[in-house]
C-alpha positions, 0 to 999 in steps of 0.5 A: 240716358233716360231710365224708366226705373220705378221709385221701389227700385231706386229706393231699393239700390241703396246698399245695406251698408249705406242704411247702417252708415246713415243710421248714425246721421238721422237727418240723412236716414229719416229726411234727405235719403228718403226725399232724394228718391223722388227727384232721382226718379225725375232725373232719370226720366229726364236722362240727368246724369249723377255727375251732372247733378253734382255739378248743379248742386255745386252751382246751387251753392255758389248762387246761395253764397253770392246771395247771402253775401249781399248781408240782405235779411230777405235774400238771406232766407232765400239763399238758406232756401237754396242751401236746402236744394243743394244739400238734396242734390247731394243725395240725389247724385248718389242715389241716380249713380247707384240705381243706374249702376255708373258709380265711378271713382271720378264721380265720388271725387268730383262729389268730394271736392265739390262739398269740400269747396262749398264747406268752405264758401258758405262760412265766407259767404256768411262772414262777408253778409255780417261783415265778419269776414274774420270769423267766416275764414277761421271756419273755412280754414278750419273745414279745409284743416279737417279735410286735409287731416283725413286725406294725409291720414289716409295717405299715411296708414293706407288700407286701415279702413274708415276709422272716423265711421267706426261702428264699434260702441263706445267714446269714439262711436259716440263722438262720431255720431254726435259730430255728423249730426251737428254737421248735418244740422248746420243748414237748419241752424243757420236759418235759426241764426238769421232768424233770430239774428244770432249769426256771429253765435252760429259762427262761433259755435261752429268754429267751436265744433270744427276745432274739437273735430280737428282735435278728434280726428288726430287723436283718433287716427293716433289711438288707432295706429297705436292700437293696430301696431300692438295687434302685429 
């Protein structure tokens, strides 16, 4: 179904809580969320749904992974451009869903699954491209482990809210802000790593970061659960 929403209407469809959440991730707040409005407007004119955009983003990511895995320097830069487009489309699908009031749990689930799969495939593709598959697999497994820890925590502690996106000032807020910004810069840093021929360092850095994130997720969950039990 085609929609004739204006750029202002699309921009204003973002709820206030999303604005507050995005402020923690500077690239989201100042670049990606702002830029997503324009392709979202174009998609609405063509009648492209949010779920279709999610699938398009996933397919683009797959193409980028295959290209990067070839190990060709020039093709690697093209793959990174595709990854940028995929990241932008990851914002566009939500923008379209909110603007058309078609946000669904199925769409949210599809978006989350595609993001998690891509989070594992990209480091594997990098590892294959530089003939260091063990490093790529390590980073992919850490990403999968972190996603599993979050979902298992939500299962074990239902109705406890998203403790990882805390708005309270303090150490955990600082940890969260640093973590989400490091993650949001993974593709720009990948470009720098390609241009400086330092892809192994890139993988070592993000392996270290993912390991710290794993410890932080478990620590935050146990700490918050203990605090909740004290209040009961």
